[in-house]
N, C-alpha and C positions, 0 to 999 in steps of 0.2 A: 389412431392417437399414439403419440410417442410416449414411451415410458420415461420415468424420471432419469434412469440411467442413460438412456439415449440422449435426452436433452443435456445432461451433464457432459456427456462425451462430446456433443456438438460444441458446447461452450468452451471446453478445454481445447478442442481443435482450433476454434476461432481465436482464442486469446493466445495460444501458442503458435499461431500462424499470422494471418493478415490483421487480426485485431490488435495484437501486441505491437506489430510493426507500425500500424497506423497510429496507435497511441504514442509511441516513441517519436515518430516523425512530427506529430502535431504538439507534443507535450511542451517543449520549450516555447513554441510560438503562441499557443493559445490556452491549452487546457489548464496548465498550472495556474495561470492568472485567474481563470474562470472558477476553479474549484477551491483555491486557497481560502477565500472567506468562509466557506462551509467548514473546512478543517479547523480554522481558527475558532469559529463559533462552537464547534463540538468540543474542542479542547478547553475552552472557557467554561462550558457547562459541566464538563467532566471534573473540573477542579482537582486535577491530579496533584499528588503530593510526593515528596521524596520517599523512596523505599517501596513504592507501589509496583506491582507487576501487571503489565498490560499486554493484550493481544490486539494487534491492529489488523483486522481482517479486510482484505482488499487493499493492501498497502501500496499497490502500484509501484512507483519509483522511489518511495520512501520518504517523501518530504514531511508528511505528517508523522511518520514513524520517528524521524529525527527530532521533531518537536516534542513528541511524547518522551523520548529518551532524555532530553534536557529537563523536562518537567519532573521526571521521577528520580533524577539523580540527586544526591548520591544514594546508592544502595538499592535502587529500583532496577527494573528490567523491562524491555519491550521486545516482543516477537512480532515481526511483520510477516503476514501471509498473503500470497496472491496466487491465482491460478496460472498467471502468465510467467513462464520462466524468463522471458525477455525483460519483463518489468522487474522481476526479482534480481536479475543480473545487473540491471541499471542501479537498483538500490544498493547492491553489494559494492558496485563501483563507486558509490557515494560514501563508502566506508561503513555501511550498515551490515555488519557481520551476522546479525540476528534475523536477516530476511530469508524467508523460505517460500 
């Protein structure tokens, strides 16, 4: 049986290798449209207000992170986190400086 650390290392290797590349290749074509309704529903339920501070765990390429930033402005902040450096770089390319 694999330890939690071993499973975490496998996931990091996957998302920083073939998983991240696959996600980016498919993102524009299918994934964004498929997951957008879930992000919208989550944001509606969260009822974010200006000035709030939010962490977006698993931010991917930052589409939901950007929506959160709009919802908490002015005075708020959002930090997007993802295990995949390729996805985080894509988020940064979209102008999301707070992606890590």
